[in-house]
C-alpha positions in Angstrom: 113.2 120.9 150.8 112.0 121.5 147.2 110.8 119.1 144.5 111.1 119.9 140.8 109.1 117.9 138.2 110.3 119.7 135.0 113.3 119.4 132.7 115.4 122.3 131.7 112.9 123.3 128.9 109.8 123.2 131.1 108.7 119.8 129.9 107.6 117.4 132.6 110.0 114.7 133.7 109.0 111.1 132.8 106.8 109.3 135.3 109.6 106.8 135.9 112.1 109.5 136.8 109.9 111.1 139.5 111.0 114.5 140.9 114.4 116.1 141.6 114.7 116.8 145.3 116.8 119.7 146.6 117.4 120.2 150.3 118.0 123.9 151.3 119.4 125.7 154.3 119.3 129.3 155.4 122.5 131.4 155.1 123.4 135.0 155.2 122.9 136.7 151.9 126.0 138.3 150.3 126.8 140.1 147.1 130.2 140.0 145.3 130.8 142.4 142.5 133.6 142.4 140.0 134.3 146.1 140.3 135.5 146.0 143.9 138.8 147.6 144.7 141.9 145.4 145.2 142.0 146.1 148.9 138.4 145.0 149.2 139.1 141.8 147.3 142.0 140.9 149.5 140.0 141.4 152.7 138.4 138.5 154.5 134.9 140.0 154.0 134.1 140.3 150.3 130.4 141.2 150.6 127.7 142.9 152.7 124.9 141.1 154.5 121.5 141.8 153.0 119.0 139.3 154.4 118.6 135.6 154.2 119.6 133.2 151.4 118.4 129.6 150.9 121.2 127.6 149.4 121.3 123.9 148.4 122.9 121.3 150.7 122.0 118.2 148.6 120.5 117.5 145.2 119.1 114.1 144.3 117.3 112.7 141.2 117.1 110.0 138.6 119.2 110.7 135.6 117.2 111.7 132.5 119.6 112.2 129.6 118.6 115.2 127.6 119.9 117.2 124.7 119.9 120.9 125.5 119.8 123.0 122.3 119.1 126.7 122.7 119.4 126.5 126.4 119.6 129.5 128.6 121.1 129.5 132.1 119.5 130.9 135.2 121.4 133.2 137.5 123.0 131.9 140.7 121.1 133.5 143.5 122.9 136.3 145.2 126.0 136.2 143.0 127.5 138.5 140.4 130.0 136.4 138.3 131.1 139.0 135.9 134.9 139.3 135.7 135.5 136.3 138.0 136.8 132.8 137.3 133.4 131.3 138.0 130.6 129.7 136.0 126.9 129.5 136.8 127.2 125.8 137.6 124.3 123.4 137.7 124.7 120.8 140.4 122.6 118.2 138.5 123.5 119.1 134.9 120.7 120.0 132.5 121.8 117.3 130.2 121.2 114.8 133.1 117.7 116.0 133.7 118.4 118.7 136.2 116.0 121.7 136.5 117.2 125.1 135.3 116.4 126.9 138.6 118.5 128.8 141.1 118.0 126.0 143.7 120.0 123.7 141.5 122.9 126.2 141.0 126.0 127.4 142.7 129.0 129.3 141.5 131.8 126.9 140.4 135.4 127.5 139.3 135.4 127.8 135.5 138.2 125.3 135.1 136.5 122.7 137.2 133.1 123.1 135.5 134.4 122.7 131.9 137.7 120.9 132.0 138.3 117.4 130.6 141.6 117.2 132.3 141.6 114.7 135.1 143.2 115.5 138.5 145.3 112.8 140.1 143.9 110.0 138.0 140.3 110.6 139.0 137.7 111.8 136.6 137.0 115.5 136.3 133.6 117.0 137.0 132.8 117.3 133.3 134.0 113.8 132.6 131.7 112.4 135.2 128.7 114.3 133.6 129.6 112.9 130.2 130.1 109.3 131.5 126.9 109.4 133.4 125.1 110.7 130.3 126.6 107.9 128.2 125.8 105.1 130.7 122.3 106.4 131.3 121.6 106.2 127.5 123.1 102.8 127.4 121.1 101.5 130.3 117.8 102.8 128.9 118.5 101.2 125.6 119.6 97.9 127.2 123.2 98.2 126.0 126.4 97.6 128.0 127.7 100.5 130.1 131.2 101.7 130.3 133.1 100.4 133.3 132.7 102.7 136.3 135.6 101.4 138.3 138.6 101.0 136.0 137.8 103.6 133.3 140.9 105.5 132.1 140.3 109.3 132.3 141.8 109.6 128.8 138.9 107.4 127.5 136.4 110.3 128.0 136.9 113.1 125.5 135.3 115.9 123.6 135.9 117.0 120.0 134.9 120.3 118.5 134.1 119.7 114.9 132.8 121.9 112.1 129.1 121.3 111.6 128.9 121.2 107.8 125.1 121.2 107.7 125.0 124.4 109.7 127.8 125.8 107.5 125.8 125.0 104.4 122.7 126.6 105.8 124.7 129.7 106.7 126.1 130.0 103.2 122.6 129.9 101.9 121.8 133.0 103.9 120.9 135.9 101.5 123.7 138.3 101.0 123.3 142.0 101.9 122.7 144.6 99.2 126.4 145.4 98.8 127.0 141.8 97.8 129.4 141.1 100.7 128.5 138.2 103.0 129.1 139.0 106.7 128.4 136.1 109.0 126.5 137.2 112.1 127.2 134.2 114.2 130.3 132.3 115.3 131.7 129.5 113.1 129.2 126.6 113.3 131.0 124.1 115.5 129.3 121.3 117.3 130.7 119.4 120.3 130.9 115.6 120.1 131.6 113.4 123.1 133.3 110.0 123.2 133.6 107.3 125.8 136.1 104.6 124.9 136.3 106.1 121.4 132.6 105.4 121.1 130.5 108.4 120.0 127.7 109.1 122.4 124.3 108.9 120.7 121.9 111.2 122.6 118.5 109.9 123.6 115.1 111.6 123.5 113.1 110.1 126.4 109.9 111.6 125.1 109.9 110.0 121.6 112.3 107.1 121.6 110.4 103.8 121.9 111.2 100.7 123.9 113.2 102.3 126.7 114.1 100.0 129.6 113.3 101.8 132.8 113.3 99.0 135.3 116.8 99.9 136.2 118.1 103.5 136.1 120.9 105.7 137.4 120.4 108.0 140.3 122.5 111.1 141.0 123.2 112.5 144.4 125.3 115.5 145.4 126.1 116.7 148.9 127.5 120.2 149.3 129.7 121.5 152.1 130.2 125.2 152.9 132.9 127.0 154.7 130.6 129.2 156.8 127.1 130.6 156.9 127.7 133.2 154.3 126.8 133.1 150.6 126.3 130.5 148.0 129.9 129.3 147.4 130.4 125.7 148.4 133.7 124.5 149.7 133.3 121.0 148.3 130.8 118.8 146.5 130.6 115.0 146.8 128.9 113.2 143.9 127.5 109.7 144.1 126.1 107.8 141.1 123.9 104.7 142.0 122.2 102.1 139.8 119.0 100.3 140.6 115.3 101.0 141.5 113.1 101.5 144.4 113.8 97.9 145.6 117.6 98.7 146.0 120.5 100.8 144.9 124.1 99.9 144.2 126.8 102.6 144.2 128.7 102.9 140.9 130.9 105.9 141.4 131.7 108.5 144.0 134.1 111.4 144.1 134.6 114.7 146.0 135.5 117.9 144.3 137.0 121.0 145.9 135.3 124.2 144.8 138.3 126.3 145.9 139.9 128.5 143.2 143.3 127.5 141.9 146.0 130.1 141.7 146.1 129.8 137.9 142.4 130.7 137.8 142.9 133.9 139.9 146.1 134.8 137.9 144.1 134.5 134.6 141.4 136.9 135.9 144.1 139.3 137.3 145.8 139.4 134.0 142.5 140.0 132.2 141.7 142.9 134.5 145.1 144.4 134.1 144.8 144.2 130.3 141.4 145.9 130.4 142.8 148.6 132.7 145.8 149.1 130.4 143.5 149.3 127.3 141.2 151.8 129.1 144.2 153.9 130.1 145.6 153.9 126.5 142.2 154.9 125.2 141.8 157.6 127.7 145.3 159.0 127.0 144.6 158.9 123.3 141.4 160.9 123.8 143.2 163.4 126.0 145.9 163.7 123.3 143.4 164.2 120.6 141.5 166.9 122.6 144.8 168.7 123.4 145.8 168.5 119.7 142.4 169.9 118.6 142.6 172.7 121.1 146.2 173.5 120.1 145.3 173.5 116.4 142.4 175.9 116.9 144.6 178.2 119.0 147.2 178.3 116.2 144.6 179.2 113.7 143.5 182.1 115.9 147.1 183.3 116.3 147.5 183.3 112.5 144.4 185.4 112.0 
C-alpha cells in the first residue's frame, strides 16, 4: 500500500482531502514493444519476464478538482505504448486530484480513455470524470449537483473552441527577419466541458474562499487482471461516494472493460501498414535515384 499527499503539480493536497491510497500487488514484469513481428504479436506470449512489477489493484481518494495546464504525463511502469492503441491512463484523473505517479497509472485503450460516446446507455469513462469534476466543484461551492442516477449521456459534452486570447497573443509574436510569420505551435484551441448545457467553471482549491468541505466526493477504483503478468487490467470498477468520515452514500458505480475493440486494433494495423508502405516507397525512390545517378555517370564515361 502507498499513500500520496501531492497533486499532479507537486503541491500538497488540502488537509480536508487527506491522502490518495493505492493498493499494490506483485506481478511478473513484462515488456511489450511496438516493433515486434506480426507472428510475435499473434502469439499468446507478447513479452519476456524480467523481474517483479508492483501494479495497482485499487485507488481511493477524495476528489480535489484541479485545472492541469502544462501537465506532463508519467510513464506506465513496464510498458512501451508507442504504435499501440493505448494511452498512459491515470486511474484517478489528475483533474480529480490524482497523483502523477506510476502507481496511479495503467495502460488503457485510447478509445475508452478519451471518448465521450456512451456505451449501451451508460456513461463513458471520460464522461464520468467530467461529471465527477463538475459535481465536486458544485458541492464545494454549495451549489446543486447534476443528477447521478438519471443523467442522459448526451448531457455531458465537450466542445473544442478557438481560444481568441491565445490567438491574439500568438499574432503579437515578432515576425522573423524575412517578414513571414510561421506559427510554431498548433492552432490555439481550448476544450470546454458542459453538463446539462452548463459550462463547467473550474475551481482552485488553494485560492478560492468559502469552500464547503463538510461533505465531499470520494473516488474508488478496483482493478481486475487476467493473470499475474504485466500492468494491463482486464476491467476497472469505479465507485463515486458522497459524504464524510461519519458515513458515505454511493452516488454512481460502473464497470469498464479494458479489452481492446476490433476497431482499435484495425486502426493501428492500418497505421502500421501505411507507415510500411511509405517507407517502402521512400526506399524504392532512393534505390531508383542511386541507380539513375550511377547510370548517368556511366554514360558520361562512355561518351568520353
